[in-house]
BAVEXNU-746242 format. One record per residue (C-alpha): residue number from 1; y, x, z. Coordinates in steps of 0.02 Angstrom, whole numbers, plus 50000, padded with zeros to 5 digits. Layout:
# residues N
+-----+-------+-------+-------+
! pos !     Y !     X !     Z !
+-----+-------+-------+-------+
! NUM !     Y !     X !     Z !
...
+-----+-------+-------+-------+
# end
This chain:
# residues 322
+-----+-------+-------+-------+
! pos !     Y !     X !     Z !
+-----+-------+-------+-------+
!   1 ! 53425 ! 51841 ! 49828 !
!   2 ! 53236 ! 51815 ! 49846 !
!   3 ! 53132 ! 51961 ! 49905 !
!   4 ! 53014 ! 52037 ! 49779 !
!   5 ! 52833 ! 51985 ! 49799 !
!   6 ! 52717 ! 52130 ! 49829 !
!   7 ! 52533 ! 52128 ! 49781 !
!   8 ! 52414 ! 52108 ! 49929 !
!   9 ! 52287 ! 52243 ! 49963 !
!  10 ! 52142 ! 52128 ! 49915 !
!  11 ! 52215 ! 52109 ! 49740 !
!  12 ! 52158 ! 52283 ! 49699 !
!  13 ! 51976 ! 52240 ! 49738 !
!  14 ! 51887 ! 52209 ! 49574 !
!  15 ! 51797 ! 52042 ! 49553 !
!  16 ! 51866 ! 51957 ! 49709 !
!  17 ! 51942 ! 51785 ! 49718 !
!  18 ! 52100 ! 51865 ! 49785 !
!  19 ! 52121 ! 51968 ! 49627 !
!  20 ! 52086 ! 51820 ! 49513 !
!  21 ! 52209 ! 51704 ! 49603 !
!  22 ! 52345 ! 51837 ! 49611 !
!  23 ! 52324 ! 51874 ! 49427 !
!  24 ! 52341 ! 51688 ! 49383 !
!  25 ! 52480 ! 51639 ! 49504 !
!  26 ! 52564 ! 51800 ! 49560 !
!  27 ! 52577 ! 51720 ! 49733 !
!  28 ! 52533 ! 51834 ! 49878 !
!  29 ! 52496 ! 51692 ! 50000 !
!  30 ! 52381 ! 51601 ! 49880 !
!  31 ! 52292 ! 51764 ! 49841 !
!  32 ! 52264 ! 51806 ! 50024 !
!  33 ! 52206 ! 51626 ! 50061 !
!  34 ! 52095 ! 51617 ! 49907 !
!  35 ! 51938 ! 51639 ! 50008 !
!  36 ! 51977 ! 51483 ! 50113 !
!  37 ! 52054 ! 51381 ! 49974 !
!  38 ! 51928 ! 51417 ! 49838 !
!  39 ! 51774 ! 51517 ! 49889 !
!  40 ! 51724 ! 51426 ! 50047 !
!  41 ! 51749 ! 51249 ! 49979 !
!  42 ! 51647 ! 51295 ! 49826 !
!  43 ! 51507 ! 51366 ! 49935 !
!  44 ! 51510 ! 51210 ! 50045 !
!  45 ! 51501 ! 51095 ! 49894 !
!  46 ! 51361 ! 51200 ! 49819 !
!  47 ! 51265 ! 51194 ! 49983 !
!  48 ! 51279 ! 51004 ! 49991 !
!  49 ! 51228 ! 50985 ! 49809 !
!  50 ! 51075 ! 51095 ! 49836 !
!  51 ! 51030 ! 50995 ! 49992 !
!  52 ! 51045 ! 50829 ! 49898 !
!  53 ! 50941 ! 50898 ! 49755 !
!  54 ! 50804 ! 50962 ! 49871 !
!  55 ! 50798 ! 50797 ! 49966 !
!  56 ! 50794 ! 50699 ! 49802 !
!  57 ! 50649 ! 50801 ! 49734 !
!  58 ! 50549 ! 50791 ! 49896 !
!  59 ! 50576 ! 50602 ! 49907 !
!  60 ! 50518 ! 50582 ! 49728 !
!  61 ! 50361 ! 50681 ! 49771 !
!  62 ! 50330 ! 50574 ! 49925 !
!  63 ! 50353 ! 50414 ! 49823 !
!  64 ! 50227 ! 50479 ! 49696 !
!  65 ! 50101 ! 50521 ! 49833 !
!  66 ! 50122 ! 50352 ! 49920 !
!  67 ! 50120 ! 50245 ! 49763 !
!  68 ! 49963 ! 50139 ! 49744 !
!  69 ! 49867 ! 50159 ! 49582 !
!  70 ! 49825 ! 50014 ! 49470 !
!  71 ! 49636 ! 50043 ! 49479 !
!  72 ! 49627 ! 50001 ! 49665 !
!  73 ! 49612 ! 50181 ! 49723 !
!  74 ! 49702 ! 50238 ! 49878 !
!  75 ! 49872 ! 50324 ! 49864 !
!  76 ! 49855 ! 50513 ! 49847 !
!  77 ! 49937 ! 50540 ! 50017 !
!  78 ! 49795 ! 50449 ! 50107 !
!  79 ! 49648 ! 50535 ! 50023 !
!  80 ! 49648 ! 50693 ! 50132 !
!  81 ! 49673 ! 50587 ! 50289 !
!  82 ! 49544 ! 50497 ! 50391 !
!  83 ! 49497 ! 50333 ! 50308 !
!  84 ! 49404 ! 50187 ! 50384 !
!  85 ! 49390 ! 50081 ! 50228 !
!  86 ! 49218 ! 50075 ! 50150 !
!  87 ! 49151 ! 49980 ! 50002 !
!  88 ! 49241 ! 49911 ! 49850 !
!  89 ! 49429 ! 49879 ! 49863 !
!  90 ! 49489 ! 49703 ! 49904 !
!  91 ! 49659 ! 49622 ! 49919 !
!  92 ! 49659 ! 49655 ! 50107 !
!  93 ! 49608 ! 49838 ! 50094 !
!  94 ! 49733 ! 49871 ! 49954 !
!  95 ! 49874 ! 49794 ! 50057 !
!  96 ! 49818 ! 49893 ! 50209 !
!  97 ! 49822 ! 50056 ! 50112 !
!  98 ! 49991 ! 50015 ! 50035 !
!  99 ! 50071 ! 49977 ! 50203 !
! 100 ! 49994 ! 50130 ! 50284 !
! 101 ! 50054 ! 50244 ! 50143 !
! 102 ! 50229 ! 50170 ! 50144 !
! 103 ! 50246 ! 50192 ! 50332 !
! 104 ! 50187 ! 50373 ! 50328 !
! 105 ! 50300 ! 50403 ! 50178 !
! 106 ! 50451 ! 50332 ! 50272 !
! 107 ! 50417 ! 50452 ! 50416 !
! 108 ! 50404 ! 50599 ! 50297 !
! 109 ! 50567 ! 50549 ! 50211 !
! 110 ! 50658 ! 50539 ! 50378 !
! 111 ! 50592 ! 50709 ! 50429 !
! 112 ! 50642 ! 50780 ! 50260 !
! 113 ! 50820 ! 50713 ! 50274 !
! 114 ! 50838 ! 50780 ! 50450 !
! 115 ! 50775 ! 50954 ! 50408 !
! 116 ! 50865 ! 50976 ! 50242 !
! 117 ! 51035 ! 50916 ! 50299 !
! 118 ! 51014 ! 50999 ! 50468 !
! 119 ! 50993 ! 51168 ! 50382 !
! 120 ! 51138 ! 51127 ! 50264 !
! 121 ! 51254 ! 51088 ! 50411 !
! 122 ! 51207 ! 51251 ! 50496 !
! 123 ! 51243 ! 51347 ! 50335 !
! 124 ! 51412 ! 51260 ! 50317 !
! 125 ! 51462 ! 51297 ! 50496 !
! 126 ! 51413 ! 51478 ! 50476 !
! 127 ! 51516 ! 51486 ! 50316 !
! 128 ! 51666 ! 51420 ! 50412 !
! 129 ! 51645 ! 51557 ! 50541 !
! 130 ! 51586 ! 51440 ! 50680 !
! 131 ! 51452 ! 51509 ! 50794 !
! 132 ! 51303 ! 51392 ! 50782 !
! 133 ! 51210 ! 51464 ! 50932 !
! 134 ! 51304 ! 51366 ! 51066 !
! 135 ! 51298 ! 51209 ! 50957 !
! 136 ! 51109 ! 51220 ! 50939 !
! 137 ! 51091 ! 51248 ! 51126 !
! 138 ! 51203 ! 51098 ! 51162 !
! 139 ! 51107 ! 50990 ! 51038 !
! 140 ! 50945 ! 51039 ! 51123 !
! 141 ! 51012 ! 50985 ! 51292 !
! 142 ! 51075 ! 50820 ! 51221 !
! 143 ! 50907 ! 50793 ! 51135 !
! 144 ! 50814 ! 50819 ! 51298 !
! 145 ! 50930 ! 50698 ! 51387 !
! 146 ! 50908 ! 50566 ! 51252 !
! 147 ! 50720 ! 50596 ! 51256 !
! 148 ! 50714 ! 50558 ! 51442 !
! 149 ! 50826 ! 50406 ! 51421 !
! 150 ! 50726 ! 50334 ! 51276 !
! 151 ! 50554 ! 50401 ! 51318 !
! 152 ! 50471 ! 50232 ! 51294 !
! 153 ! 50544 ! 50218 ! 51119 !
! 154 ! 50491 ! 50396 ! 51078 !
! 155 ! 50317 ! 50359 ! 51146 !
! 156 ! 50304 ! 50205 ! 51036 !
! 157 ! 50350 ! 50302 ! 50879 !
! 158 ! 50236 ! 50449 ! 50917 !
! 159 ! 50090 ! 50332 ! 50954 !
! 160 ! 50126 ! 50237 ! 50793 !
! 161 ! 50123 ! 50396 ! 50690 !
! 162 ! 49955 ! 50452 ! 50761 !
! 163 ! 49885 ! 50277 ! 50741 !
! 164 ! 49935 ! 50279 ! 50556 !
! 165 ! 49867 ! 50453 ! 50522 !
! 166 ! 49702 ! 50416 ! 50610 !
! 167 ! 49687 ! 50243 ! 50530 !
! 168 ! 49637 ! 50161 ! 50693 !
! 169 ! 49669 ! 49987 ! 50621 !
! 170 ! 49762 ! 49904 ! 50480 !
! 171 ! 49822 ! 49739 ! 50409 !
! 172 ! 49682 ! 49610 ! 50412 !
! 173 ! 49578 ! 49694 ! 50547 !
! 174 ! 49521 ! 49594 ! 50698 !
! 175 ! 49562 ! 49701 ! 50850 !
! 176 ! 49561 ! 49696 ! 51039 !
! 177 ! 49713 ! 49787 ! 51108 !
! 178 ! 49678 ! 49746 ! 51290 !
! 179 ! 49809 ! 49613 ! 51323 !
! 180 ! 49796 ! 49533 ! 51151 !
! 181 ! 49654 ! 49494 ! 51030 !
! 182 ! 49683 ! 49436 ! 50853 !
! 183 ! 49707 ! 49477 ! 50669 !
! 184 ! 49829 ! 49616 ! 50629 !
! 185 ! 49972 ! 49547 ! 50524 !
! 186 ! 50092 ! 49694 ! 50519 !
! 187 ! 50082 ! 49875 ! 50574 !
! 188 ! 50240 ! 49971 ! 50613 !
! 189 ! 50286 ! 50134 ! 50696 !
! 190 ! 50347 ! 50044 ! 50852 !
! 191 ! 50268 ! 49870 ! 50852 !
! 192 ! 50099 ! 49800 ! 50800 !
! 193 ! 50094 ! 49612 ! 50766 !
! 194 ! 49936 ! 49511 ! 50801 !
! 195 ! 49896 ! 49329 ! 50772 !
! 196 ! 49771 ! 49256 ! 50895 !
! 197 ! 49642 ! 49124 ! 50852 !
! 198 ! 49753 ! 48988 ! 50926 !
! 199 ! 49898 ! 49042 ! 50814 !
! 200 ! 49995 ! 49137 ! 50946 !
! 201 ! 50087 ! 49289 ! 50876 !
! 202 ! 50080 ! 49442 ! 50989 !
! 203 ! 50201 ! 49588 ! 50974 !
! 204 ! 50123 ! 49742 ! 51053 !
! 205 ! 50216 ! 49906 ! 51077 !
! 206 ! 50113 ! 50050 ! 51010 !
! 207 ! 50154 ! 50157 ! 51161 !
! 208 ! 50072 ! 50028 ! 51276 !
! 209 ! 49906 ! 50024 ! 51182 !
! 210 ! 49782 ! 50119 ! 51290 !
! 211 ! 49626 ! 50069 ! 51194 !
! 212 ! 49584 ! 49986 ! 51029 !
! 213 ! 49429 ! 49884 ! 50994 !
! 214 ! 49414 ! 49858 ! 50806 !
! 215 ! 49292 ! 49724 ! 50749 !
! 216 ! 49322 ! 49759 ! 50564 !
! 217 ! 49283 ! 49942 ! 50532 !
! 218 ! 49135 ! 50005 ! 50430 !
! 219 ! 49019 ! 49861 ! 50473 !
! 220 ! 48988 ! 49730 ! 50606 !
! 221 ! 48832 ! 49667 ! 50694 !
! 222 ! 48793 ! 49482 ! 50716 !
! 223 ! 48705 ! 49458 ! 50883 !
! 224 ! 48613 ! 49293 ! 50910 !
! 225 ! 48533 ! 49249 ! 51077 !
! 226 ! 48411 ! 49103 ! 51063 !
! 227 ! 48368 ! 49012 ! 51227 !
! 228 ! 48190 ! 48954 ! 51256 !
! 229 ! 48108 ! 48863 ! 51400 !
! 230 ! 48003 ! 48965 ! 51521 !
! 231 ! 47845 ! 48874 ! 51466 !
! 232 ! 47875 ! 48905 ! 51280 !
! 233 ! 47752 ! 49003 ! 51174 !
! 234 ! 47854 ! 49163 ! 51152 !
! 235 ! 47743 ! 49237 ! 51016 !
! 236 ! 47751 ! 49079 ! 50910 !
! 237 ! 47938 ! 49063 ! 50938 !
! 238 ! 47975 ! 49243 ! 50886 !
! 239 ! 47875 ! 49221 ! 50725 !
! 240 ! 47969 ! 49061 ! 50685 !
! 241 ! 48138 ! 49140 ! 50725 !
! 242 ! 48101 ! 49293 ! 50618 !
! 243 ! 48041 ! 49185 ! 50472 !
! 244 ! 48193 ! 49070 ! 50481 !
! 245 ! 48315 ! 49215 ! 50495 !
! 246 ! 48238 ! 49302 ! 50344 !
! 247 ! 48249 ! 49143 ! 50239 !
! 248 ! 48429 ! 49109 ! 50288 !
! 249 ! 48479 ! 49290 ! 50256 !
! 250 ! 48407 ! 49287 ! 50080 !
! 251 ! 48516 ! 49139 ! 50028 !
! 252 ! 48704 ! 49115 ! 50012 !
! 253 ! 48820 ! 49117 ! 50104 !
! 254 ! 48734 ! 49236 ! 50227 !
! 255 ! 48660 ! 49345 ! 50088 !
! 256 ! 48837 ! 49385 ! 50028 !
! 257 ! 48882 ! 49460 ! 50197 !
! 258 ! 48716 ! 49534 ! 50256 !
! 259 ! 48693 ! 49722 ! 50235 !
! 260 ! 48516 ! 49735 ! 50303 !
! 261 ! 48368 ! 49626 ! 50347 !
! 262 ! 48376 ! 49539 ! 50517 !
! 263 ! 48306 ! 49636 ! 50664 !
! 264 ! 48213 ! 49535 ! 50795 !
! 265 ! 48224 ! 49628 ! 50960 !
! 266 ! 48117 ! 49507 ! 51060 !
! 267 ! 48146 ! 49448 ! 51238 !
! 268 ! 48314 ! 49516 ! 51293 !
! 269 ! 48347 ! 49422 ! 51454 !
! 270 ! 48264 ! 49303 ! 51576 !
! 271 ! 48368 ! 49192 ! 51687 !
! 272 ! 48334 ! 49037 ! 51791 !
! 273 ! 48397 ! 48935 ! 51645 !
! 274 ! 48298 ! 49007 ! 51500 !
! 275 ! 48212 ! 49151 ! 51412 !
! 276 ! 48328 ! 49229 ! 51282 !
! 277 ! 48265 ! 49300 ! 51117 !
! 278 ! 48388 ! 49419 ! 51035 !
! 279 ! 48411 ! 49438 ! 50847 !
! 280 ! 48533 ! 49559 ! 50764 !
! 281 ! 48595 ! 49574 ! 50586 !
! 282 ! 48708 ! 49707 ! 50510 !
! 283 ! 48845 ! 49622 ! 50409 !
! 284 ! 49009 ! 49659 ! 50321 !
! 285 ! 49159 ! 49694 ! 50433 !
! 286 ! 49231 ! 49539 ! 50515 !
! 287 ! 49092 ! 49423 ! 50455 !
! 288 ! 48985 ! 49427 ! 50612 !
! 289 ! 49053 ! 49265 ! 50686 !
! 290 ! 49021 ! 49159 ! 50532 !
! 291 ! 48846 ! 49232 ! 50512 !
! 292 ! 48809 ! 49203 ! 50696 !
! 293 ! 48858 ! 49020 ! 50684 !
! 294 ! 48751 ! 48993 ! 50529 !
! 295 ! 48597 ! 49081 ! 50595 !
! 296 ! 48608 ! 49002 ! 50767 !
! 297 ! 48617 ! 48827 ! 50695 !
! 298 ! 48472 ! 48854 ! 50573 !
! 299 ! 48360 ! 48936 ! 50703 !
! 300 ! 48391 ! 48803 ! 50836 !
! 301 ! 48355 ! 48667 ! 50708 !
! 302 ! 48192 ! 48754 ! 50657 !
! 303 ! 48137 ! 48771 ! 50838 !
! 304 ! 48176 ! 48588 ! 50872 !
! 305 ! 48076 ! 48534 ! 50719 !
! 306 ! 47930 ! 48640 ! 50779 !
! 307 ! 47929 ! 48550 ! 50946 !
! 308 ! 48011 ! 48679 ! 51058 !
! 309 ! 48109 ! 48598 ! 51199 !
! 310 ! 48290 ! 48635 ! 51236 !
! 311 ! 48294 ! 48723 ! 51406 !
! 312 ! 48459 ! 48641 ! 51456 !
! 313 ! 48390 ! 48466 ! 51492 !
! 314 ! 48249 ! 48547 ! 51591 !
! 315 ! 48379 ! 48633 ! 51699 !
! 316 ! 48483 ! 48476 ! 51729 !
! 317 ! 48334 ! 48365 ! 51757 !
! 318 ! 48311 ! 48187 ! 51701 !
! 319 ! 48451 ! 48062 ! 51732 !
! 320 ! 48422 ! 47945 ! 51878 !
! 321 ! 48420 ! 47763 ! 51840 !
! 322 ! 48508 ! 47635 ! 51946 !
+-----+-------+-------+-------+
# end
């Protein structure tokens, strides 16, 4: 003969899961275990659903902020940050902004996932009655140990984040990173890829970059040093150099890159080889080398046509005949 089932004490508590389960099943064990079998799983599922929803909404917001607009404007995420791009947008500047925004957005998404699900896990453990204090302390110790073991990797990522936020350089910039000089092809949180003039591809860890020389920010300056012989008429030469530079600057292709009129500084250096006249011209970023080659060739040709001697043969002397 089976013993009669008696109602548990919790069944008399109005509105509890115990009362509801005992009313439906009449089983004392199920009623007493209702909190573990029904309430806690539902709370855990609800916590996970809320966490997924929060992460989904935040990721959608980040995608919206990092999405490039069709009119060439920068993504909304970059507008409050420091920006080195001046002038009208080009294919290079648009690609640079897109990659910068996507990288920063990826970091924000990773941080969002870590924080949201980290809080959700803590809530779930607390719901299960597990003390989270020792776990957090243990996780902190493990994090410190991993940080020491992978400090170079952490340094690379931290440096990459600050480099992105400060916009130190971007895709298409010509930079000097100390050990490598070239055009930036890709920018990542850990590695920056450069292509040198000879075609060599350099992979530079962001944590190892101690200084950055950027030849492509805001504007550049073309510097031309013109050698003259010591016996040359300096006043006549400077007038001819200034006139030639002004004419060349007013015509394509130099006029397309020049931002100001050429500035003739005069005699900049005197050596045993020659007297050097320096000319400078403010140009668009990264165009200084092409402008220098054009101006140097035109000015030297004008000086030669005007009868000025090249100081190099004077230094070497005339060839001896046999």
